[in-house]
TIMAR-789924 format. One record per residue (C-alpha): residue number from 1; x, y, z. Coordinates in steps of 0.5 Angstrom, whole numbers, always signed. Layout:
% TIMAR-789924
<rec><guti>NUM</guti><east>X</east><north>Y</north><up>Z</up></rec>
...
END
This chain:
% TIMAR-789924
<rec><guti>1</guti><east>+22</east><north>-8</north><up>+43</up></rec>
<rec><guti>2</guti><east>+15</east><north>-9</north><up>+47</up></rec>
<rec><guti>3</guti><east>+12</east><north>-15</north><up>+47</up></rec>
<rec><guti>4</guti><east>+6</east><north>-19</north><up>+50</up></rec>
<rec><guti>5</guti><east>+5</east><north>-27</north><up>+51</up></rec>
<rec><guti>6</guti><east>-2</east><north>-28</north><up>+47</up></rec>
<rec><guti>7</guti><east>-2</east><north>-34</north><up>+43</up></rec>
<rec><guti>8</guti><east>-3</east><north>-29</north><up>+37</up></rec>
<rec><guti>9</guti><east>-3</east><north>-32</north><up>+30</up></rec>
<rec><guti>10</guti><east>-3</east><north>-26</north><up>+25</up></rec>
<rec><guti>11</guti><east>-2</east><north>-19</north><up>+26</up></rec>
<rec><guti>12</guti><east>-4</east><north>-13</north><up>+21</up></rec>
<rec><guti>13</guti><east>-3</east><north>-6</north><up>+22</up></rec>
<rec><guti>14</guti><east>-6</east><north>+1</north><up>+21</up></rec>
<rec><guti>15</guti><east>-3</east><north>+6</north><up>+18</up></rec>
<rec><guti>16</guti><east>-5</east><north>+12</north><up>+22</up></rec>
<rec><guti>17</guti><east>-2</east><north>+11</north><up>+29</up></rec>
<rec><guti>18</guti><east>+1</east><north>+5</north><up>+33</up></rec>
<rec><guti>19</guti><east>-4</east><north>+0</north><up>+32</up></rec>
<rec><guti>20</guti><east>-5</east><north>-7</north><up>+30</up></rec>
<rec><guti>21</guti><east>-10</east><north>-12</north><up>+30</up></rec>
<rec><guti>22</guti><east>-8</east><north>-19</north><up>+32</up></rec>
<rec><guti>23</guti><east>-12</east><north>-26</north><up>+31</up></rec>
<rec><guti>24</guti><east>-11</east><north>-29</north><up>+38</up></rec>
<rec><guti>25</guti><east>-12</east><north>-37</north><up>+38</up></rec>
<rec><guti>26</guti><east>-17</east><north>-39</north><up>+33</up></rec>
<rec><guti>27</guti><east>-23</east><north>-34</north><up>+33</up></rec>
<rec><guti>28</guti><east>-21</east><north>-28</north><up>+37</up></rec>
<rec><guti>29</guti><east>-19</east><north>-21</north><up>+35</up></rec>
<rec><guti>30</guti><east>-15</east><north>-16</north><up>+39</up></rec>
<rec><guti>31</guti><east>-14</east><north>-9</north><up>+37</up></rec>
<rec><guti>32</guti><east>-7</east><north>-7</north><up>+40</up></rec>
<rec><guti>33</guti><east>-4</east><north>+0</north><up>+41</up></rec>
<rec><guti>34</guti><east>+3</east><north>+2</north><up>+43</up></rec>
<rec><guti>35</guti><east>+3</east><north>+6</north><up>+49</up></rec>
<rec><guti>36</guti><east>+10</east><north>+8</north><up>+51</up></rec>
<rec><guti>37</guti><east>+13</east><north>+2</north><up>+53</up></rec>
<rec><guti>38</guti><east>+7</east><north>-3</north><up>+53</up></rec>
<rec><guti>39</guti><east>+2</east><north>-6</north><up>+49</up></rec>
<rec><guti>40</guti><east>-5</east><north>-4</north><up>+51</up></rec>
<rec><guti>41</guti><east>-11</east><north>-8</north><up>+48</up></rec>
<rec><guti>42</guti><east>-16</east><north>-3</north><up>+47</up></rec>
<rec><guti>43</guti><east>-22</east><north>-7</north><up>+44</up></rec>
<rec><guti>44</guti><east>-23</east><north>-15</north><up>+43</up></rec>
<rec><guti>45</guti><east>-28</east><north>-20</north><up>+40</up></rec>
<rec><guti>46</guti><east>-29</east><north>-27</north><up>+42</up></rec>
<rec><guti>47</guti><east>-32</east><north>-31</north><up>+36</up></rec>
<rec><guti>48</guti><east>-35</east><north>-38</north><up>+36</up></rec>
<rec><guti>49</guti><east>-32</east><north>-40</north><up>+29</up></rec>
<rec><guti>50</guti><east>-25</east><north>-40</north><up>+27</up></rec>
<rec><guti>51</guti><east>-22</east><north>-35</north><up>+23</up></rec>
<rec><guti>52</guti><east>-18</east><north>-37</north><up>+16</up></rec>
<rec><guti>53</guti><east>-15</east><north>-30</north><up>+14</up></rec>
<rec><guti>54</guti><east>-15</east><north>-23</north><up>+15</up></rec>
<rec><guti>55</guti><east>-14</east><north>-17</north><up>+10</up></rec>
<rec><guti>56</guti><east>-13</east><north>-10</north><up>+13</up></rec>
<rec><guti>57</guti><east>-12</east><north>-4</north><up>+8</up></rec>
<rec><guti>58</guti><east>-7</east><north>+0</north><up>+12</up></rec>
<rec><guti>59</guti><east>-11</east><north>+7</north><up>+10</up></rec>
<rec><guti>60</guti><east>-18</east><north>+4</north><up>+11</up></rec>
<rec><guti>61</guti><east>-24</east><north>+4</north><up>+16</up></rec>
<rec><guti>62</guti><east>-25</east><north>-3</north><up>+15</up></rec>
<rec><guti>63</guti><east>-22</east><north>-10</north><up>+15</up></rec>
<rec><guti>64</guti><east>-24</east><north>-16</north><up>+13</up></rec>
<rec><guti>65</guti><east>-24</east><north>-23</north><up>+16</up></rec>
<rec><guti>66</guti><east>-26</east><north>-30</north><up>+13</up></rec>
<rec><guti>67</guti><east>-28</east><north>-36</north><up>+17</up></rec>
<rec><guti>68</guti><east>-28</east><north>-43</north><up>+16</up></rec>
<rec><guti>69</guti><east>-36</east><north>-43</north><up>+16</up></rec>
<rec><guti>70</guti><east>-35</east><north>-40</north><up>+9</up></rec>
<rec><guti>71</guti><east>-37</east><north>-33</north><up>+11</up></rec>
<rec><guti>72</guti><east>-33</east><north>-26</north><up>+10</up></rec>
<rec><guti>73</guti><east>-34</east><north>-21</north><up>+16</up></rec>
<rec><guti>74</guti><east>-33</east><north>-13</north><up>+15</up></rec>
<rec><guti>75</guti><east>-31</east><north>-10</north><up>+21</up></rec>
<rec><guti>76</guti><east>-29</east><north>-3</north><up>+24</up></rec>
<rec><guti>77</guti><east>-22</east><north>-2</north><up>+26</up></rec>
<rec><guti>78</guti><east>-24</east><north>+3</north><up>+31</up></rec>
<rec><guti>79</guti><east>-28</east><north>-2</north><up>+36</up></rec>
<rec><guti>80</guti><east>-28</east><north>-9</north><up>+31</up></rec>
<rec><guti>81</guti><east>-35</east><north>-9</north><up>+31</up></rec>
<rec><guti>82</guti><east>-39</east><north>-11</north><up>+25</up></rec>
<rec><guti>83</guti><east>-40</east><north>-6</north><up>+19</up></rec>
<rec><guti>84</guti><east>-45</east><north>-10</north><up>+16</up></rec>
<rec><guti>85</guti><east>-48</east><north>-17</north><up>+16</up></rec>
<rec><guti>86</guti><east>-43</east><north>-23</north><up>+14</up></rec>
<rec><guti>87</guti><east>-43</east><north>-24</north><up>+7</up></rec>
<rec><guti>88</guti><east>-43</east><north>-31</north><up>+4</up></rec>
<rec><guti>89</guti><east>-37</east><north>-33</north><up>+0</up></rec>
<rec><guti>90</guti><east>-39</east><north>-36</north><up>-7</up></rec>
<rec><guti>91</guti><east>-39</east><north>-44</north><up>-6</up></rec>
<rec><guti>92</guti><east>-36</east><north>-48</north><up>-12</up></rec>
<rec><guti>93</guti><east>-41</east><north>-54</north><up>-12</up></rec>
<rec><guti>94</guti><east>-47</east><north>-55</north><up>-16</up></rec>
<rec><guti>95</guti><east>-52</east><north>-55</north><up>-9</up></rec>
<rec><guti>96</guti><east>-49</east><north>-49</north><up>-6</up></rec>
<rec><guti>97</guti><east>-45</east><north>-53</north><up>-1</up></rec>
<rec><guti>98</guti><east>-38</east><north>-51</north><up>+1</up></rec>
<rec><guti>99</guti><east>-33</east><north>-56</north><up>-1</up></rec>
<rec><guti>100</guti><east>-27</east><north>-53</north><up>+1</up></rec>
<rec><guti>101</guti><east>-24</east><north>-47</north><up>+6</up></rec>
<rec><guti>102</guti><east>-22</east><north>-40</north><up>+4</up></rec>
<rec><guti>103</guti><east>-15</east><north>-40</north><up>+4</up></rec>
<rec><guti>104</guti><east>-14</east><north>-32</north><up>+2</up></rec>
<rec><guti>105</guti><east>-18</east><north>-26</north><up>+2</up></rec>
<rec><guti>106</guti><east>-17</east><north>-19</north><up>+0</up></rec>
<rec><guti>107</guti><east>-21</east><north>-12</north><up>+1</up></rec>
<rec><guti>108</guti><east>-19</east><north>-7</north><up>-4</up></rec>
<rec><guti>109</guti><east>-16</east><north>+0</north><up>-1</up></rec>
<rec><guti>110</guti><east>-23</east><north>+4</north><up>-3</up></rec>
<rec><guti>111</guti><east>-27</east><north>-2</north><up>+0</up></rec>
<rec><guti>112</guti><east>-31</east><north>-3</north><up>-6</up></rec>
<rec><guti>113</guti><east>-28</east><north>-10</north><up>-8</up></rec>
<rec><guti>114</guti><east>-27</east><north>-17</north><up>-4</up></rec>
<rec><guti>115</guti><east>-23</east><north>-22</north><up>-7</up></rec>
<rec><guti>116</guti><east>-23</east><north>-29</north><up>-5</up></rec>
<rec><guti>117</guti><east>-19</east><north>-35</north><up>-6</up></rec>
<rec><guti>118</guti><east>-21</east><north>-43</north><up>-4</up></rec>
<rec><guti>119</guti><east>-17</east><north>-49</north><up>-4</up></rec>
<rec><guti>120</guti><east>-17</east><north>-52</north><up>-10</up></rec>
<rec><guti>121</guti><east>-21</east><north>-47</north><up>-14</up></rec>
<rec><guti>122</guti><east>-22</east><north>-41</north><up>-17</up></rec>
<rec><guti>123</guti><east>-21</east><north>-33</north><up>-15</up></rec>
<rec><guti>124</guti><east>-28</east><north>-30</north><up>-14</up></rec>
<rec><guti>125</guti><east>-28</east><north>-22</north><up>-14</up></rec>
<rec><guti>126</guti><east>-34</east><north>-20</north><up>-11</up></rec>
<rec><guti>127</guti><east>-38</east><north>-13</north><up>-9</up></rec>
<rec><guti>128</guti><east>-36</east><north>-12</north><up>-2</up></rec>
<rec><guti>129</guti><east>-42</east><north>-8</north><up>+0</up></rec>
<rec><guti>130</guti><east>-48</east><north>-13</north><up>-3</up></rec>
<rec><guti>131</guti><east>-43</east><north>-19</north><up>-3</up></rec>
<rec><guti>132</guti><east>-45</east><north>-20</north><up>-11</up></rec>
<rec><guti>133</guti><east>-40</east><north>-24</north><up>-15</up></rec>
<rec><guti>134</guti><east>-38</east><north>-20</north><up>-20</up></rec>
<rec><guti>135</guti><east>-32</east><north>-24</north><up>-24</up></rec>
<rec><guti>136</guti><east>-28</east><north>-30</north><up>-23</up></rec>
<rec><guti>137</guti><east>-21</east><north>-32</north><up>-25</up></rec>
<rec><guti>138</guti><east>-17</east><north>-38</north><up>-25</up></rec>
<rec><guti>139</guti><east>-14</east><north>-40</north><up>-19</up></rec>
<rec><guti>140</guti><east>-9</east><north>-46</north><up>-17</up></rec>
<rec><guti>141</guti><east>-9</east><north>-52</north><up>-12</up></rec>
<rec><guti>142</guti><east>-7</east><north>-47</north><up>-6</up></rec>
<rec><guti>143</guti><east>-7</east><north>-39</north><up>-6</up></rec>
<rec><guti>144</guti><east>-3</east><north>-37</north><up>+0</up></rec>
<rec><guti>145</guti><east>-4</east><north>-29</north><up>-1</up></rec>
<rec><guti>146</guti><east>-9</east><north>-24</north><up>-5</up></rec>
<rec><guti>147</guti><east>-7</east><north>-17</north><up>-5</up></rec>
<rec><guti>148</guti><east>-10</east><north>-11</north><up>-8</up></rec>
<rec><guti>149</guti><east>-5</east><north>-6</north><up>-10</up></rec>
<rec><guti>150</guti><east>-5</east><north>+1</north><up>-7</up></rec>
<rec><guti>151</guti><east>-8</east><north>+4</north><up>-13</up></rec>
<rec><guti>152</guti><east>-14</east><north>-1</north><up>-13</up></rec>
<rec><guti>153</guti><east>-12</east><north>-2</north><up>-20</up></rec>
<rec><guti>154</guti><east>-9</east><north>-9</north><up>-20</up></rec>
<rec><guti>155</guti><east>-10</east><north>-16</north><up>-16</up></rec>
<rec><guti>156</guti><east>-4</east><north>-20</north><up>-14</up></rec>
<rec><guti>157</guti><east>-5</east><north>-28</north><up>-13</up></rec>
<rec><guti>158</guti><east>+0</east><north>-33</north><up>-10</up></rec>
<rec><guti>159</guti><east>-1</east><north>-39</north><up>-14</up></rec>
<rec><guti>160</guti><east>+2</east><north>-46</north><up>-12</up></rec>
<rec><guti>161</guti><east>+1</east><north>-53</north><up>-14</up></rec>
<rec><guti>162</guti><east>+5</east><north>-60</north><up>-13</up></rec>
<rec><guti>163</guti><east>+9</east><north>-58</north><up>-20</up></rec>
<rec><guti>164</guti><east>+11</east><north>-51</north><up>-18</up></rec>
<rec><guti>165</guti><east>+9</east><north>-44</north><up>-17</up></rec>
<rec><guti>166</guti><east>+7</east><north>-37</north><up>-20</up></rec>
<rec><guti>167</guti><east>+5</east><north>-30</north><up>-18</up></rec>
<rec><guti>168</guti><east>+0</east><north>-27</north><up>-23</up></rec>
<rec><guti>169</guti><east>-2</east><north>-20</north><up>-23</up></rec>
<rec><guti>170</guti><east>-9</east><north>-19</north><up>-26</up></rec>
<rec><guti>171</guti><east>-12</east><north>-12</north><up>-28</up></rec>
<rec><guti>172</guti><east>-19</east><north>-9</north><up>-25</up></rec>
<rec><guti>173</guti><east>-22</east><north>-6</north><up>-30</up></rec>
<rec><guti>174</guti><east>-30</east><north>-5</north><up>-30</up></rec>
<rec><guti>175</guti><east>-31</east><north>-10</north><up>-25</up></rec>
<rec><guti>176</guti><east>-27</east><north>-16</north><up>-29</up></rec>
<rec><guti>177</guti><east>-20</east><north>-19</north><up>-28</up></rec>
<rec><guti>178</guti><east>-16</east><north>-19</north><up>-34</up></rec>
<rec><guti>179</guti><east>-9</east><north>-22</north><up>-34</up></rec>
<rec><guti>180</guti><east>-3</east><north>-18</north><up>-34</up></rec>
<rec><guti>181</guti><east>+3</east><north>-22</north><up>-32</up></rec>
<rec><guti>182</guti><east>+5</east><north>-29</north><up>-30</up></rec>
<rec><guti>183</guti><east>+11</east><north>-29</north><up>-26</up></rec>
<rec><guti>184</guti><east>+13</east><north>-37</north><up>-26</up></rec>
<rec><guti>185</guti><east>+17</east><north>-39</north><up>-21</up></rec>
<rec><guti>186</guti><east>+18</east><north>-46</north><up>-22</up></rec>
<rec><guti>187</guti><east>+15</east><north>-52</north><up>-26</up></rec>
<rec><guti>188</guti><east>+16</east><north>-59</north><up>-27</up></rec>
<rec><guti>189</guti><east>+23</east><north>-57</north><up>-31</up></rec>
<rec><guti>190</guti><east>+26</east><north>-53</north><up>-26</up></rec>
<rec><guti>191</guti><east>+32</east><north>-57</north><up>-23</up></rec>
<rec><guti>192</guti><east>+32</east><north>-59</north><up>-16</up></rec>
<rec><guti>193</guti><east>+37</east><north>-54</north><up>-13</up></rec>
<rec><guti>194</guti><east>+32</east><north>-49</north><up>-16</up></rec>
<rec><guti>195</guti><east>+25</east><north>-52</north><up>-15</up></rec>
<rec><guti>196</guti><east>+20</east><north>-48</north><up>-10</up></rec>
<rec><guti>197</guti><east>+13</east><north>-51</north><up>-10</up></rec>
<rec><guti>198</guti><east>+10</east><north>-46</north><up>-4</up></rec>
<rec><guti>199</guti><east>+9</east><north>-39</north><up>-6</up></rec>
<rec><guti>200</guti><east>+8</east><north>-37</north><up>+2</up></rec>
<rec><guti>201</guti><east>+7</east><north>-29</north><up>+1</up></rec>
<rec><guti>202</guti><east>+7</east><north>-23</north><up>-3</up></rec>
<rec><guti>203</guti><east>+6</east><north>-16</north><up>-2</up></rec>
<rec><guti>204</guti><east>+6</east><north>-9</north><up>-6</up></rec>
<rec><guti>205</guti><east>+10</east><north>-4</north><up>-5</up></rec>
<rec><guti>206</guti><east>+7</east><north>+3</north><up>-2</up></rec>
<rec><guti>207</guti><east>+8</east><north>+6</north><up>-9</up></rec>
<rec><guti>208</guti><east>+5</east><north>+0</north><up>-13</up></rec>
<rec><guti>209</guti><east>+12</east><north>+0</north><up>-17</up></rec>
<rec><guti>210</guti><east>+14</east><north>-7</north><up>-14</up></rec>
<rec><guti>211</guti><east>+11</east><north>-14</north><up>-12</up></rec>
<rec><guti>212</guti><east>+15</east><north>-18</north><up>-7</up></rec>
<rec><guti>213</guti><east>+14</east><north>-25</north><up>-6</up></rec>
<rec><guti>214</guti><east>+17</east><north>-30</north><up>-1</up></rec>
<rec><guti>215</guti><east>+17</east><north>-38</north><up>-3</up></rec>
<rec><guti>216</guti><east>+19</east><north>-44</north><up>+0</up></rec>
<rec><guti>217</guti><east>+19</east><north>-52</north><up>-2</up></rec>
<rec><guti>218</guti><east>+16</east><north>-58</north><up>+1</up></rec>
<rec><guti>219</guti><east>+21</east><north>-62</north><up>-2</up></rec>
<rec><guti>220</guti><east>+29</east><north>-63</north><up>-5</up></rec>
<rec><guti>221</guti><east>+31</east><north>-59</north><up>+1</up></rec>
<rec><guti>222</guti><east>+38</east><north>-62</north><up>+1</up></rec>
<rec><guti>223</guti><east>+39</east><north>-59</north><up>-6</up></rec>
<rec><guti>224</guti><east>+39</east><north>-52</north><up>-4</up></rec>
<rec><guti>225</guti><east>+44</east><north>-48</north><up>+0</up></rec>
<rec><guti>226</guti><east>+46</east><north>-49</north><up>+7</up></rec>
<rec><guti>227</guti><east>+41</east><north>-47</north><up>+12</up></rec>
<rec><guti>228</guti><east>+36</east><north>-45</north><up>+6</up></rec>
<rec><guti>229</guti><east>+29</east><north>-43</north><up>+8</up></rec>
<rec><guti>230</guti><east>+27</east><north>-40</north><up>+2</up></rec>
<rec><guti>231</guti><east>+28</east><north>-34</north><up>-3</up></rec>
<rec><guti>232</guti><east>+26</east><north>-27</north><up>-3</up></rec>
<rec><guti>233</guti><east>+24</east><north>-24</north><up>-10</up></rec>
<rec><guti>234</guti><east>+22</east><north>-17</north><up>-13</up></rec>
<rec><guti>235</guti><east>+19</east><north>-16</north><up>-19</up></rec>
<rec><guti>236</guti><east>+18</east><north>-9</north><up>-23</up></rec>
<rec><guti>237</guti><east>+11</east><north>-8</north><up>-24</up></rec>
<rec><guti>238</guti><east>+13</east><north>-3</north><up>-30</up></rec>
<rec><guti>239</guti><east>+17</east><north>-8</north><up>-34</up></rec>
<rec><guti>240</guti><east>+14</east><north>-15</north><up>-31</up></rec>
<rec><guti>241</guti><east>+22</east><north>-17</north><up>-30</up></rec>
<rec><guti>242</guti><east>+25</east><north>-20</north><up>-24</up></rec>
<rec><guti>243</guti><east>+29</east><north>-14</north><up>-21</up></rec>
<rec><guti>244</guti><east>+33</east><north>-19</north><up>-16</up></rec>
<rec><guti>245</guti><east>+32</east><north>-26</north><up>-12</up></rec>
<rec><guti>246</guti><east>+36</east><north>-27</north><up>-6</up></rec>
<rec><guti>247</guti><east>+36</east><north>-34</north><up>-2</up></rec>
<rec><guti>248</guti><east>+34</east><north>-33</north><up>+5</up></rec>
<rec><guti>249</guti><east>+40</east><north>-38</north><up>+8</up></rec>
<rec><guti>250</guti><east>+45</east><north>-39</north><up>+13</up></rec>
<rec><guti>251</guti><east>+49</east><north>-33</north><up>+10</up></rec>
<rec><guti>252</guti><east>+43</east><north>-29</north><up>+11</up></rec>
<rec><guti>253</guti><east>+40</east><north>-31</north><up>+18</up></rec>
<rec><guti>254</guti><east>+46</east><north>-34</north><up>+21</up></rec>
<rec><guti>255</guti><east>+42</east><north>-40</north><up>+22</up></rec>
<rec><guti>256</guti><east>+45</east><north>-46</north><up>+19</up></rec>
<rec><guti>257</guti><east>+40</east><north>-52</north><up>+21</up></rec>
<rec><guti>258</guti><east>+36</east><north>-55</north><up>+16</up></rec>
<rec><guti>259</guti><east>+29</east><north>-54</north><up>+15</up></rec>
<rec><guti>260</guti><east>+28</east><north>-61</north><up>+18</up></rec>
<rec><guti>261</guti><east>+32</east><north>-59</north><up>+24</up></rec>
<rec><guti>262</guti><east>+29</east><north>-53</north><up>+25</up></rec>
<rec><guti>263</guti><east>+22</east><north>-56</north><up>+25</up></rec>
<rec><guti>264</guti><east>+20</east><north>-54</north><up>+18</up></rec>
<rec><guti>265</guti><east>+19</east><north>-60</north><up>+15</up></rec>
<rec><guti>266</guti><east>+14</east><north>-58</north><up>+9</up></rec>
<rec><guti>267</guti><east>+18</east><north>-51</north><up>+8</up></rec>
<rec><guti>268</guti><east>+19</east><north>-45</north><up>+12</up></rec>
<rec><guti>269</guti><east>+13</east><north>-40</north><up>+12</up></rec>
<rec><guti>270</guti><east>+13</east><north>-32</north><up>+13</up></rec>
<rec><guti>271</guti><east>+11</east><north>-26</north><up>+11</up></rec>
<rec><guti>272</guti><east>+14</east><north>-19</north><up>+8</up></rec>
<rec><guti>273</guti><east>+13</east><north>-12</north><up>+9</up></rec>
<rec><guti>274</guti><east>+15</east><north>-6</north><up>+6</up></rec>
<rec><guti>275</guti><east>+18</east><north>-1</north><up>+12</up></rec>
<rec><guti>276</guti><east>+19</east><north>+5</north><up>+7</up></rec>
<rec><guti>277</guti><east>+21</east><north>+6</north><up>-1</up></rec>
<rec><guti>278</guti><east>+28</east><north>+3</north><up>+1</up></rec>
<rec><guti>279</guti><east>+27</east><north>-3</north><up>+6</up></rec>
<rec><guti>280</guti><east>+23</east><north>-9</north><up>+5</up></rec>
<rec><guti>281</guti><east>+23</east><north>-14</north><up>+12</up></rec>
<rec><guti>282</guti><east>+23</east><north>-21</north><up>+12</up></rec>
<rec><guti>283</guti><east>+22</east><north>-26</north><up>+17</up></rec>
<rec><guti>284</guti><east>+27</east><north>-32</north><up>+19</up></rec>
<rec><guti>285</guti><east>+28</east><north>-37</north><up>+24</up></rec>
<rec><guti>286</guti><east>+31</east><north>-37</north><up>+31</up></rec>
<rec><guti>287</guti><east>+28</east><north>-30</north><up>+32</up></rec>
<rec><guti>288</guti><east>+31</east><north>-27</north><up>+26</up></rec>
<rec><guti>289</guti><east>+29</east><north>-21</north><up>+22</up></rec>
<rec><guti>290</guti><east>+32</east><north>-19</north><up>+16</up></rec>
<rec><guti>291</guti><east>+32</east><north>-12</north><up>+12</up></rec>
<rec><guti>292</guti><east>+33</east><north>-12</north><up>+5</up></rec>
<rec><guti>293</guti><east>+35</east><north>-6</north><up>+0</up></rec>
<rec><guti>294</guti><east>+29</east><north>-5</north><up>-5</up></rec>
<rec><guti>295</guti><east>+34</east><north>-3</north><up>-10</up></rec>
<rec><guti>296</guti><east>+39</east><north>-8</north><up>-10</up></rec>
<rec><guti>297</guti><east>+37</east><north>-14</north><up>-6</up></rec>
<rec><guti>298</guti><east>+43</east><north>-13</north><up>-1</up></rec>
<rec><guti>299</guti><east>+42</east><north>-15</north><up>+6</up></rec>
<rec><guti>300</guti><east>+42</east><north>-9</north><up>+10</up></rec>
<rec><guti>301</guti><east>+41</east><north>-11</north><up>+17</up></rec>
<rec><guti>302</guti><east>+40</east><north>-18</north><up>+21</up></rec>
<rec><guti>303</guti><east>+36</east><north>-16</north><up>+27</up></rec>
<rec><guti>304</guti><east>+36</east><north>-21</north><up>+33</up></rec>
<rec><guti>305</guti><east>+30</east><north>-21</north><up>+37</up></rec>
<rec><guti>306</guti><east>+33</east><north>-25</north><up>+42</up></rec>
<rec><guti>307</guti><east>+28</east><north>-31</north><up>+41</up></rec>
<rec><guti>308</guti><east>+28</east><north>-38</north><up>+39</up></rec>
<rec><guti>309</guti><east>+22</east><north>-38</north><up>+35</up></rec>
<rec><guti>310</guti><east>+21</east><north>-36</north><up>+28</up></rec>
<rec><guti>311</guti><east>+18</east><north>-30</north><up>+25</up></rec>
<rec><guti>312</guti><east>+11</east><north>-32</north><up>+23</up></rec>
<rec><guti>313</guti><east>+7</east><north>-25</north><up>+21</up></rec>
<rec><guti>314</guti><east>+9</east><north>-18</north><up>+20</up></rec>
<rec><guti>315</guti><east>+6</east><north>-11</north><up>+19</up></rec>
<rec><guti>316</guti><east>+9</east><north>-4</north><up>+19</up></rec>
<rec><guti>317</guti><east>+5</east><north>+2</north><up>+20</up></rec>
<rec><guti>318</guti><east>+6</east><north>+9</north><up>+18</up></rec>
<rec><guti>319</guti><east>+10</east><north>+11</north><up>+24</up></rec>
<rec><guti>320</guti><east>+15</east><north>+6</north><up>+22</up></rec>
<rec><guti>321</guti><east>+13</east><north>+1</north><up>+28</up></rec>
<rec><guti>322</guti><east>+14</east><north>-6</north><up>+26</up></rec>
<rec><guti>323</guti><east>+9</east><north>-11</north><up>+29</up></rec>
<rec><guti>324</guti><east>+11</east><north>-18</north><up>+29</up></rec>
<rec><guti>325</guti><east>+8</east><north>-25</north><up>+31</up></rec>
<rec><guti>326</guti><east>+13</east><north>-31</north><up>+33</up></rec>
<rec><guti>327</guti><east>+11</east><north>-38</north><up>+32</up></rec>
<rec><guti>328</guti><east>+10</east><north>-39</north><up>+39</up></rec>
<rec><guti>329</guti><east>+5</east><north>-34</north><up>+39</up></rec>
<rec><guti>330</guti><east>+8</east><north>-28</north><up>+42</up></rec>
<rec><guti>331</guti><east>+6</east><north>-21</north><up>+39</up></rec>
<rec><guti>332</guti><east>+12</east><north>-16</north><up>+39</up></rec>
<rec><guti>333</guti><east>+12</east><north>-8</north><up>+37</up></rec>
<rec><guti>334</guti><east>+19</east><north>-5</north><up>+35</up></rec>
<rec><guti>335</guti><east>+19</east><north>+2</north><up>+34</up></rec>
<rec><guti>336</guti><east>+23</east><north>+6</north><up>+29</up></rec>
<rec><guti>337</guti><east>+30</east><north>+7</north><up>+32</up></rec>
END
């Protein structure tokens, strides 16, 4: 395990080589390379406007960064330079002013499409080259994640609202978004012991067969199992059926503290990453990383990072190296065994 203390917030990995981009502080981007037993910064930019979201298709030459000014920047992986002038994200008010912040973006693997979500608003599909609005789809109070499938044919949307949460899959057809699946996770009829109202993250498997999601709750914490942080769920994209759902709790993490005791008063928020076709990684509190079997949903392994902070962000590259950002800002790279 190789580490760097850099006040990082998010990390996104590139498929080729042991490289990753980290959002450092509010507005700085740093490209890192794993060289032997150290992390080496190889490019960086210091922005003036805080960055709200990142999207980095693993095989793309470009990645996207959304700012709090309502712009989306397409940048090159190699040197982090701008590939084009920043795009102005669609505004929701009649006078063209930005009334709500961007909460999530997704750049399609073929770099043709850009999906944008704003708080309390719809989902916008734009031409990434011209910035033109192509289609609009229904959003929710809070959209934490947008993700294009590896085939470019589907867009996954993580929707949360005060009464529950759901994940939606839309098909991308001739520049339009057509609903395919609604995976309802919770609503106002859900018992308190099962209630979740924050769909924190979702991701496609590399072969586009599965959609994995992590969900948590802003209330009713004492109704869940001891040490509960949230649920990890996997859906089949061939059938639209739930394959399995696993509680991320003390039995999985070894951390028996309540959400409040662990400082997560409004729920626990982390990310997911498919390490390969068989293994799904999920972050946890108290420096733990959980590896699940994709086929069965069984916990394969619990890694203790020797840290007190929780895993906030994670991504994996084609070498099998896992990149992590902890809640205290530490960046970690874990090469394959």
